[in-house]
C-alpha positions in Angstrom: 98.8 -119.3 135.1 102.4 -120.3 134.6 104.2 -120.5 131.3 104.2 -124.3 131.4 100.4 -124.3 131.8 100.0 -122.0 128.9 102.2 -124.2 126.7 100.2 -127.2 127.8 96.9 -125.6 126.8 98.3 -124.7 123.4 99.5 -128.2 122.7 96.4 -129.8 123.9 96.0 -132.7 126.3 95.8 -135.8 124.1 99.0 -137.2 125.6 98.2 -136.7 129.4 98.4 -139.8 131.5 95.1 -141.1 132.6 96.1 -140.6 136.3 94.8 -137.0 136.4 95.6 -133.5 135.6 98.5 -133.2 137.9 100.2 -136.5 137.1 103.4 -136.5 135.1 105.0 -139.2 133.0 108.0 -139.3 130.7 106.0 -140.4 127.7 103.5 -137.5 128.1 106.3 -135.1 128.6 108.0 -136.3 125.4 104.8 -135.9 123.5 104.2 -132.4 124.8 107.8 -131.3 124.4 109.2 -133.1 121.2 112.8 -132.9 120.5 113.6 -130.5 117.8 115.5 -131.9 114.9 117.4 -129.2 113.0 119.2 -131.6 110.6 118.6 -131.3 106.8 117.0 -134.1 104.9 120.3 -135.0 103.3 121.9 -135.3 106.7 119.3 -137.8 108.1 121.1 -140.7 106.4 124.3 -139.6 108.0 122.6 -139.6 111.5 121.8 -143.2 111.1 125.1 -144.1 109.6 127.9 -142.7 107.6 126.9 -144.8 104.6 130.1 -146.6 104.7 129.9 -148.9 107.7 126.4 -148.1 109.0 127.5 -147.1 112.5 126.0 -144.2 114.6 128.2 -141.2 115.5 128.8 -140.4 119.1 127.3 -137.0 119.0 124.1 -138.4 117.6 123.9 -141.1 120.3 124.3 -138.3 123.0 121.5 -136.3 121.4 119.3 -139.3 121.4 119.9 -140.0 125.0 119.1 -136.4 126.0 115.9 -136.6 124.1 114.7 -139.6 126.1 115.8 -138.3 129.6 112.8 -136.9 131.8 112.7 -133.2 132.3 112.8 -131.7 135.9 109.4 -131.4 137.7 107.4 -128.3 137.2 108.0 -125.3 139.6 104.4 -125.3 140.9 105.2 -128.5 142.9 108.1 -126.7 144.7 105.7 -123.9 145.8 103.3 -126.6 147.1 105.9 -128.3 149.1 107.1 -125.1 150.7 103.9 -123.2 151.1 101.8 -125.8 152.9 104.3 -126.5 155.8 104.8 -122.8 156.3 101.1 -122.2 156.5 100.7 -125.0 159.0 103.5 -123.7 161.1 102.0 -120.2 161.2 98.6 -121.7 162.2 100.2 -123.7 165.0 102.1 -120.7 166.4 98.9 -118.6 166.4 97.1 -121.4 168.2 99.8 -121.8 170.8 99.9 -118.1 171.5 96.1 -118.0 171.9 96.2 -121.0 174.3 99.0 -119.4 176.5 97.0 -116.2 176.8 93.9 -118.1 177.7 95.8 -120.1 180.4 97.3 -117.0 181.8 93.9 -115.3 182.1 92.4 -118.4 183.7 95.4 -118.7 186.3 95.0 -115.0 187.2 91.3 -115.4 187.7 91.9 -118.5 189.9 94.5 -116.6 192.0 92.1 -113.7 192.5 89.3 -116.0 193.6 91.4 -118.6 195.5 90.8 -119.1 199.2 93.8 -120.9 200.8 93.1 -124.1 202.7 94.8 -124.3 206.1 95.2 -126.7 209.0 94.4 -125.6 212.5 95.2 -126.6 216.1 93.5 -125.6 219.3 95.5 -123.4 221.7 95.7 -125.0 225.1 95.6 -123.1 228.4 97.8 -124.6 231.1 97.8 -123.4 234.7 99.0 -126.7 236.4 102.4 -127.7 237.5 105.3 -126.9 235.2 107.1 -130.0 234.3 110.8 -129.0 233.9 113.3 -131.6 232.5 117.0 -130.8 232.8 120.1 -133.0 232.1 122.4 -134.1 234.9 125.1 -136.5 235.8 125.2 -138.8 238.8 128.1 -138.9 241.3 128.8 -140.9 244.4 127.7 -139.3 247.7 131.1 -140.1 249.2 134.1 -140.7 247.0 137.7 -141.2 248.1 141.1 -142.0 246.6 143.2 -144.1 249.1 147.0 -143.2 249.0 149.9 -144.7 250.7 151.1 -143.1 254.0 153.8 -145.7 254.7 156.6 -146.5 252.3 157.0 -150.2 251.7 155.8 -153.2 249.6 152.2 -154.5 249.2 152.3 -157.6 251.3 148.5 -158.5 251.1 145.5 -157.5 249.0 142.1 -158.5 250.1 139.8 -156.6 247.7 139.5 -155.9 244.0 137.3 -153.7 241.8 133.6 -154.3 242.5 134.2 -155.5 246.1 131.7 -154.2 248.5 133.3 -153.3 251.9 132.2 -152.0 255.3 133.8 -149.3 257.2 137.0 -150.5 259.0 137.5 -153.5 256.7 141.2 -154.3 255.9 141.8 -153.6 252.3 145.6 -153.8 251.9 148.6 -154.5 254.1 151.9 -152.8 253.5 155.2 -154.3 254.7 157.6 -151.5 255.9 160.5 -153.1 257.9 162.5 -149.9 258.1 159.5 -148.1 259.7 159.1 -150.9 262.2 162.8 -150.6 263.2 162.5 -146.9 263.6 159.6 -147.5 266.0 161.7 -150.0 268.0 164.6 -147.5 268.2 162.3 -144.7 269.4 160.8 -147.0 272.1 164.3 -147.9 273.3 165.3 -144.3 273.5 162.1 -143.6 275.4 163.2 -146.3 277.9 166.5 -144.6 278.3 164.9 -141.3 279.0 162.6 -142.8 281.5 165.6 -144.3 283.3 167.3 -140.9 283.3 164.2 -139.5 285.0 164.5 -142.1 287.7 168.1 -141.2 288.1 167.2 -137.5 288.4 164.6 -138.3 291.0 167.2 -140.2 293.1 169.6 -137.2 292.8 166.9 -135.0 294.0 166.2 -137.2 297.0 170.0 -137.2 297.9 170.2 -133.4 297.5 167.2 -133.0 299.8 168.8 -135.3 302.5 172.1 -133.4 302.2 170.1 -130.2 302.7 168.5 -131.5 305.8 171.8 -132.5 307.3 173.3 -129.1 306.4 170.4 -127.4 308.0 170.9 -129.3 311.3 174.6 -128.6 311.3 174.1 -125.0 310.6 171.6 -124.6 313.4 173.9 -126.5 315.8 177.0 -124.4 314.9 175.0 -121.2 315.2 173.7 -122.1 318.7 177.1 -123.1 320.0 178.8 -120.1 318.6 176.3 -117.8 320.3 177.1 -119.4 323.7 180.8 -119.4 323.0 181.2 -123.1 322.7 182.1 -123.0 319.0 184.0 -120.7 316.7 182.4 -118.3 314.4 184.3 -119.8 311.5 182.6 -123.1 311.9 179.3 -121.4 312.1 179.9 -119.6 308.8 181.1 -122.8 307.2 177.9 -124.7 308.1 175.7 -121.8 306.9 177.5 -121.9 303.6 177.2 -125.6 303.4 173.4 -125.2 303.9 173.1 -122.8 301.1 175.0 -125.1 298.7 172.8 -128.0 299.5 169.8 -125.9 298.9 171.0 -125.1 295.5 171.7 -128.7 294.8 168.1 -129.5 295.6 166.9 -126.9 293.1 169.3 -128.3 290.5 168.0 -131.8 291.0 164.5 -130.6 290.6 165.4 -128.9 287.3 167.0 -132.1 286.2 163.8 -134.0 286.8 162.0 -131.4 284.7 164.4 -131.9 281.8 164.0 -135.7 282.0 160.3 -135.4 282.0 160.4 -133.1 278.9 162.7 -135.5 277.1 160.4 -138.3 277.8 157.5 -136.4 276.4 159.4 -135.5 273.2 160.4 -139.1 272.8 156.9 -140.3 273.5 155.7 -138.1 270.7 158.2 -139.6 268.3 157.1 -143.0 269.3 153.4 -142.0 268.8 154.2 -140.7 265.4 155.9 -143.8 264.4 153.1 -145.9 265.8 150.7 -143.9 263.7 152.8 -144.4 260.6 153.0 -148.1 261.2 149.2 -148.0 261.6 149.1 -146.9 257.9 150.6 -150.2 257.0 147.0 -151.5 257.3 144.8 -149.7 254.7 141.2 -149.7 256.1 137.9 -148.8 254.4 136.9 -145.2 255.5 133.2 -145.9 254.9 130.7 -148.4 253.4 131.1 -148.5 249.7 132.3 -150.2 246.5 135.9 -150.5 245.3 135.8 -148.9 241.8 139.5 -148.7 241.0 142.6 -150.7 242.0 146.1 -149.4 241.0 148.4 -151.8 242.9 149.0 -155.5 243.4 151.0 -157.7 245.8 154.7 -156.9 245.6 154.3 -153.3 244.3 156.5 -150.7 245.9 154.5 -147.7 247.3 155.9 -144.4 248.6 154.5 -142.1 251.2 155.7 -138.9 249.5 153.0 -136.3 249.1 154.0 -135.4 245.6 155.1 -138.7 244.2 152.9 -140.9 246.3 151.1 -144.0 244.9 147.3 -144.2 244.6 146.1 -147.5 246.0 142.4 -147.7 245.6 139.3 -145.7 244.8 136.1 -146.2 246.8 132.6 -144.9 246.3 129.5 -144.9 248.5 126.5 -145.6 246.2 123.6 -146.1 248.5 122.7 -142.5 247.8 123.9 -140.7 244.7 124.4 -137.0 244.1 123.2 -135.4 240.9 124.3 -131.9 239.9 121.8 -129.9 237.7 122.2 -126.4 236.3 118.8 -124.7 236.4 118.5 -121.8 233.9 117.2 -118.4 235.0 113.9 -119.0 233.2 113.1 -122.0 235.3 114.8 -121.5 238.7 111.7 -120.0 240.3 110.1 -122.6 242.6 113.3 -124.6 243.0 114.0 -125.0 246.8 115.5 -127.5 249.2 113.2 -130.5 249.9 111.5 -130.3 246.5 110.7 -133.7 245.1 112.1 -134.8 241.7 112.1 -137.7 239.4 115.2 -139.1 237.7 115.1 -141.2 234.4 117.9 -142.9 232.5 117.7 -143.2 228.7 119.0 -146.8 228.9 116.3 -147.8 231.4 113.0 -146.9 229.8 110.0 -147.0 232.0 111.9 -146.8 235.3 111.7 -143.7 237.5 113.9 -143.0 240.6 112.8 -140.8 243.4 115.0 -137.9 244.3 115.0 -134.8 246.5 116.6 -131.4 246.2 119.2 -131.4 249.0 121.1 -128.2 248.4 121.5 -125.4 245.9 123.9 -122.5 245.2 121.1 -120.0 245.9 122.7 -117.5 243.4 122.9 -117.7 239.6 126.3 -117.9 238.0 127.2 -114.7 236.1 128.8 -116.5 233.1 125.9 -118.9 232.4 122.9 -117.4 234.3 122.1 -120.7 235.8 121.9 -122.0 239.4 123.7 -125.2 240.6 121.3 -127.6 242.3 122.2 -130.9 243.9 119.7 -133.7 244.0 120.0 -136.8 246.2 118.9 -140.0 244.5 117.9 -143.1 246.5 119.9 -146.1 245.2 119.6 -148.8 247.9 119.0 -151.5 245.2 122.1 -150.4 243.4 120.5 -150.0 239.9 122.3 -146.7 239.4 126.0 -146.0 239.3 128.1 -142.8 239.4 128.8 -141.2 236.1 125.4 -141.8 234.4 123.8 -139.2 232.2 120.3 -138.7 233.5 117.2 -136.5 233.0 115.9 -134.8 236.2 112.3 -133.7 236.2 110.9 -131.0 238.6 107.2 -130.3 239.1 107.2 -126.6 239.9 104.2 -124.4 240.4 103.6 -121.8 237.6 103.7 -118.2 238.6 101.0 -117.5 235.9 99.0 -119.5 233.4 100.4 -120.0 229.9 98.9 -120.9 226.5 100.5 -123.7 224.6 100.6 -123.7 220.8 102.6 -125.7 218.2 105.9 -124.2 217.1 104.8 -124.5 213.5 102.1 -121.9 214.1 104.5 -119.1 215.0 105.0 -116.3 212.4 108.0 -114.1 212.6 108.2 -111.0 210.3 109.4 -107.4 210.4 106.6 -106.5 212.9 107.4 -109.2 215.4 106.1 -112.5 216.5 102.5 -113.5 215.6 100.1 -116.4 215.3 97.2 -116.6 212.8 93.8 -117.3 214.4 90.8 -118.4 212.4 87.8 -116.2 213.2 84.7 -116.3 211.0 86.6 -117.7 208.1 89.3 -115.1 208.2 93.0 -115.3 209.4 93.5 -112.7 212.1 97.0 -112.0 213.2 97.6 -111.9 217.0 100.9 -110.6 218.4 102.3 -113.0 221.1 105.2 -113.3 223.5 107.0 -116.7 223.9 107.6 -117.7 227.5 109.5 -120.9 226.8 110.1 -123.0 223.7 109.6 -126.7 224.4 110.9 -127.9 221.0 107.6 -128.9 219.2 105.4 -126.5 221.3 105.8 -123.0 222.7 104.4 -121.5 225.8 102.9 -118.0 225.4 102.7 -115.3 228.0 100.1 -113.2 226.3 98.3 -112.7 223.0 95.9 -115.7 223.4 93.4 -116.8 226.0 93.2 -120.5 225.1 90.8 -122.3 222.9 91.5 -120.4 219.7 92.0 -122.1 216.4 95.5 -121.3 215.3 96.8 -122.0 211.8 99.6 -124.5 211.6 102.2 -124.0 208.9 100.5 -120.9 207.5 101.1 -119.9 203.9 104.0 -117.6 203.3 101.9 -114.8 201.8 99.1 -115.0 204.3 97.8 -111.5 205.1 95.8 -110.2 208.0 92.1 -110.7 207.7 92.5 -112.8 204.6 89.8 -115.4 203.9 90.8 -119.0 204.6 89.2 -122.4 204.5 89.9 -125.0 207.3 91.1 -128.3 205.8 88.8 -131.3 206.5 90.4 -133.9 208.7 90.5 -137.5 207.5 87.2 -139.2 208.2 85.6 -135.9 209.3 82.8 -133.8 207.7 83.9 -131.0 205.5 83.6 -127.6 207.1 83.2 -124.4 205.2 84.7 -121.5 207.1 83.8 -118.7 204.8 83.0 -115.3 206.3 79.5 -115.1 207.7 77.1 -112.7 206.0 
């Protein structure tokens, strides 16, 4: 019991407020604790007034006010305001600690008894044709850049880009007057040389006639000199004349040979100029389409090999080539004559027939791939050179494979595995990937086909751990717990 309570009991409770034991009021407190008046009886008159003017002194007024002010609340209420919240706080902390320990025990128990729910897919065995899709780019079967072989000006242009032409059609005509004059000069020189040949032939005939005459004169002089009718000097002169005419015949024959050689040389010059003038007419080398034009009427073109002018570009598009690089893992079964299918992303639903026409036979060392050329039929002209296409080959498999989703593969420190559901347990099977198709993988070994493999297995899934197969939508729930 506090000192205030003891004082209250001593004084009694006649002045307590009717509100209850713990209620407090200024009137009750003044009754319980009266203000002590230490003034003498003779001084009481002075407290009310000084006797002269009847006014109250300041110190008496201050004492009176202090007597009527309420005292501070009792100390027991301070203990009540502090103790109750502290007790509630301690109780709440104890309850929270108990609840956390209870939740932790419950979570641990659930983890120990939890059976993970998994989704499965059926491993598919595939021993049919292997569909191989590889990227490629189309190119014209024949493609040519047409260059100027005669220096001159474009006098006529009969085609433009997109023009379809036949072999031998006139595409351009080049005007080359200086080349034409060179041809005329060469032909004139050829005529001169042909006339020189005629002159040489006449000289040969004359030399042969002179030789015959000298032969007759020499025979006659030799006969007369032998009979004594002619001098030996005349005989020797005629013999010498015969020898000279014989040499003249040989010289005339050599002159004819020179003339013939000159004619041949000049004829070659004429033929060369004729060929050059023939290049004034630019003709189509094969059936095709003009895909590029670099000149127009009036443009100057030169026949220089280094600084020559490109005129046109022509492609043959009835049949297109497509070069495909086949990797080492898929080149088995690729051979000449193998059928293929070509698709274009911009032409959905359309398939174009193709055939493997040739291959490099060997793999490139830098890329380990083999270059294969495929011929694509394009008689309707739907395809053009330069398209990015996808080429599909149907190749026989050397051995069957098992196809599983990529999401079922597990790679850890022991290698590559898949988890197979057997009797409600997840059994790890070691596998070898033959080829990754993006969303699926082909396996060489480890599975036989038909197994239920776990898709997206839990990270901490262990070998021979109990699992439960998730129920598909609309299906019946299946309980895959271990069989007893």
